[in-house]
VOPAGU-2260 file (C-alpha; in pm, 1 decimal, decimal comma):
REM VOPAGU-2260
SITE   aa  ch    i         X         Y         Z
SITE  UNK   A    0       0,0       0,0       0,0
SITE  UNK   A    1     277,5     246,8      75,6
SITE  UNK   A    2     409,1     212,5    -279,1
SITE  UNK   A    3      83,9     370,4    -401,8
SITE  UNK   A    4     179,3     693,4    -224,2
SITE  UNK   A    5     510,1     732,6    -406,3
SITE  UNK   A    6     526,8    1001,2    -673,4
SITE  UNK   A    7     684,0     793,2    -951,5
SITE  UNK   A    8     460,6     488,8    -905,6
SITE  UNK   A    9     147,3     449,5   -1114,0
SITE  UNK   A   10    -163,5     429,0    -896,8
SITE  UNK   A   11    -314,9      89,8    -976,1
SITE  UNK   A   12    -587,9     -51,4    -750,3
SITE  UNK   A   13    -634,2    -424,2    -790,3
SITE  UNK   A   14    -743,0    -726,7    -590,3
SITE  UNK   A   15    -421,3    -734,7    -387,7
SITE  UNK   A   16    -458,2    -370,0    -281,7
SITE  UNK   A   17    -825,2    -419,9    -195,6
SITE  UNK   A   18    -747,7    -720,4      26,8
SITE  UNK   A   19    -473,3    -529,8     208,4
SITE  UNK   A   20    -700,2    -224,8     248,4
SITE  UNK   A   21    -981,8    -433,2     397,8
SITE  UNK   A   22    -736,3    -601,8     636,4
SITE  UNK   A   23    -600,2    -262,7     739,4
SITE  UNK   A   24    -953,8    -135,1     804,4
SITE  UNK   A   25   -1029,7    -442,1    1016,0
SITE  UNK   A   26    -709,5    -404,2    1219,3
SITE  UNK   A   27    -768,8     -33,5    1279,5
SITE  UNK   A   28   -1121,3    -100,0    1402,2
SITE  UNK   A   29   -1016,4    -383,8    1632,8
SITE  UNK   A   30    -679,8    -255,5    1751,7
SITE  UNK   A   31    -558,2    -385,6    2086,0
SITE  UNK   A   32    -633,5    -154,9    2373,9
SITE  UNK   A   33    -334,5      42,0    2492,8
SITE  UNK   A   34    -291,6      83,6    2866,9
SITE  UNK   A   35    -220,4     407,4    3046,2
SITE  UNK   A   36     105,1     421,7    3242,7
SITE  UNK   A   37      73,2     369,6    3617,3
SITE  UNK   A   38     344,1     546,9    3811,8
SITE  UNK   A   39     700,0     568,1    3685,8
SITE  UNK   A   40     834,4     217,2    3749,7
SITE  UNK   A   41     848,2    -122,5    3579,3
SITE  UNK   A   42     874,0       2,9    3220,9
SITE  UNK   A   43    1022,6    -228,5    2958,9
SITE  UNK   A   44    1123,3    -114,2    2611,2
SITE  UNK   A   45    1164,6    -353,1    2318,8
SITE  UNK   A   46    1313,8    -234,7    1992,5
SITE  UNK   A   47    1421,6    -408,7    1675,3
SITE  UNK   A   48    1530,9    -342,2    1320,7
SITE  UNK   A   49    1495,8    -532,5     996,1
SITE  UNK   A   50    1590,6    -465,1     637,1
SITE  UNK   A   51    1247,0    -301,5     595,9
SITE  UNK   A   52    1197,9     -86,9     906,3
SITE  UNK   A   53    1238,1      -5,0    1273,3
SITE  UNK   A   54     999,2     -89,5    1553,6
SITE  UNK   A   55     949,2     -40,7    1924,6
SITE  UNK   A   56     710,7    -136,6    2202,8
SITE  UNK   A   57     684,9      28,3    2544,6
SITE  UNK   A   58     531,5    -194,3    2812,3
SITE  UNK   A   59     456,1    -172,6    3181,4
SITE  UNK   A   60     365,0    -480,2    3383,9
SITE  UNK   A   61     294,3    -682,0    3065,3
SITE  UNK   A   62      55,9    -418,2    2926,6
SITE  UNK   A   63     134,2    -232,2    2606,0
SITE  UNK   A   64     161,6     143,1    2649,1
SITE  UNK   A   65     293,2     236,5    2302,9
SITE  UNK   A   66     373,4      87,7    1963,7
SITE  UNK   A   67     600,0     274,5    1721,8
SITE  UNK   A   68     738,3     181,2    1380,9
SITE  UNK   A   69     857,4     328,9    1055,9
SITE  UNK   A   70     997,8     220,7     722,7
SITE  UNK   A   71    1366,0     259,4     649,6
SITE  UNK   A   72    1469,1     562,4     449,3
SITE  UNK   A   73    1644,5     491,8     119,6
SITE  UNK   A   74    1995,2     558,6     253,3
SITE  UNK   A   75    1928,9     347,4     565,4
SITE  UNK   A   76    1877,7      37,2     351,8
SITE  UNK   A   77    2256,2      30,3     305,0
SITE  UNK   A   78    2327,6      26,7     679,2
SITE  UNK   A   79    2488,5    -272,7     847,0
SITE  UNK   A   80    2286,0    -477,7    1094,8
SITE  UNK   A   81    2471,4    -318,0    1384,4
SITE  UNK   A   82    2389,7      32,8    1260,8
SITE  UNK   A   83    2024,5     -57,6    1199,8
SITE  UNK   A   84    1989,1    -195,9    1552,3
SITE  UNK   A   85    2148,2     118,1    1693,6
SITE  UNK   A   86    1914,8     323,2    1475,5
SITE  UNK   A   87    1621,7     132,8    1627,8
SITE  UNK   A   88    1742,2     230,1    1975,9
SITE  UNK   A   89    1768,7     597,1    1874,7
SITE  UNK   A   90    1424,9     584,2    1708,3
SITE  UNK   A   91    1279,4     423,7    2021,7
SITE  UNK   A   92    1421,7     686,3    2253,9
SITE  UNK   A   93    1287,5     965,2    2031,2
SITE  UNK   A   94     937,1     811,5    2013,0
């Protein structure tokens, strides 16, 4: 779906895009409930990187407080695994 938003990509809506759109609608309408933080203790942060993007989860006492993710920028796709993982940490701390 994100490719459809790029300027040099022809906008073509087919069966594949429709299926993904319907799934996205379903997920947005039935998203897991995020918890509010309680106090300032027991927070756990998970972060990870792949060759597609960066992601993070903030939890407190096994309840999700925040999800964050983003796609890699073009120049980041050339980064080593170590640099991507470090980038995920930086992204997480900024989120």
